[in-house]
C-alpha positions, 0 to 999 in steps of 0.5 A: 500500500502506497503512502497516498492510499494509506493517508486517504484510508486513515483520513476516511476512517477518522472522518467516519469516526467523528461523524458517528460520535453524535449518534453514539451520544444520542444513544444514551438515554436522557432520563433515568429512574431508580431500579429499586430491587437493585438498591442497597442501604448499608451502614457501619457503626462503632460497637463496644469502642474498638470494634465495628459492625456492618449492616444493612436495611432490607426493606427499601423503597424510593425514587430517583429521577435523573435527567442527563441534560439537567442534572441539577434538577435530580430528585431523590426520595427514599424510605427505609423500614428501620425494622428491617435492620440486619447485622448478621445477629438476631440478638444484636438486631433486636437490641438495635430495634429497642426504644432507646435506639431505632425505636422501630415500634412507633417509628417504623420508617426513616425517609430522605427527600432531596431539596437541593442538588449541587453539581461538583462534576458532571458525574458527582454532586452533593445532594441536600435534603430532609432526613427524618428519623424517630419523628425528627427532621434534620438536613442531611447532605449526601455525596452522589457519584454516577458511573458511565453508562453500561449495558446490563448483560442480562437485560441488554439495557443501558444502566447507570450505577450510583453510590451515595454516602452520608453521615448521620449523627444519632444525637441529632435525633435524640438517640443518646443511649448506650454511648459507650456501646454504640457509636454516635456517628453512623456512615450510610452507603446507598448503592444501586442502579438507574435504568432508562425512565419509562 
C-alpha cells in the first residue's frame, strides 16, 4: 500500500469516526429512574469502642429521577423500614430495634427527600435534603457519584450505577443511649442502579 492510499484510508476512517460520535451520544438515554430491587442501604457503626459492625436495611423503597441534560434538577426520595435492620445477629438486631435506639415500634420508617442538588462534576454532586428519623427532621447532605453508562448483560439495557454516602449523627435525633456501646456517628452507603425512565 502506497503512502497516498494509506493517508486517504486513515483520513476516511477518522472522518467516519467523528461523524458517528453524535449518534453514539444520542444513544444514551436522557432520563433515568431508580431500579429499586437493585438498591442497597448499608451502614457501619462503632460497637463496644474498638470494634465495628456492618449492616444493612432490607426493606427499601424510593425514587430517583435523573435527567442527563439537567442534572441539577435530580430528585431523590427514599424510605427505609428501620425494622428491617440486619447485622448478621438476631440478638444484636433486636437490641438495635429497642426504644432507646431505632425505636422501630412507633417509628417504623426513616425517609430522605432531596431539596437541593449541587453539581461538583458532571458525574458527582452533593445532594441536600430532609432526613427524618424517630419523628425528627434534620438536613442531611449526601455525596452522589454516577458511573458511565453500561449495558446490563442480562437485560441488554443501558444502566447507570450510583453510590451515595452520608453521615448521620444519632444525637441529632435524640438517640443518646448506650454511648459507650454504640457509636454516635453512623456512615450510610446507598448503592444501586438507574435504568432508562419509562
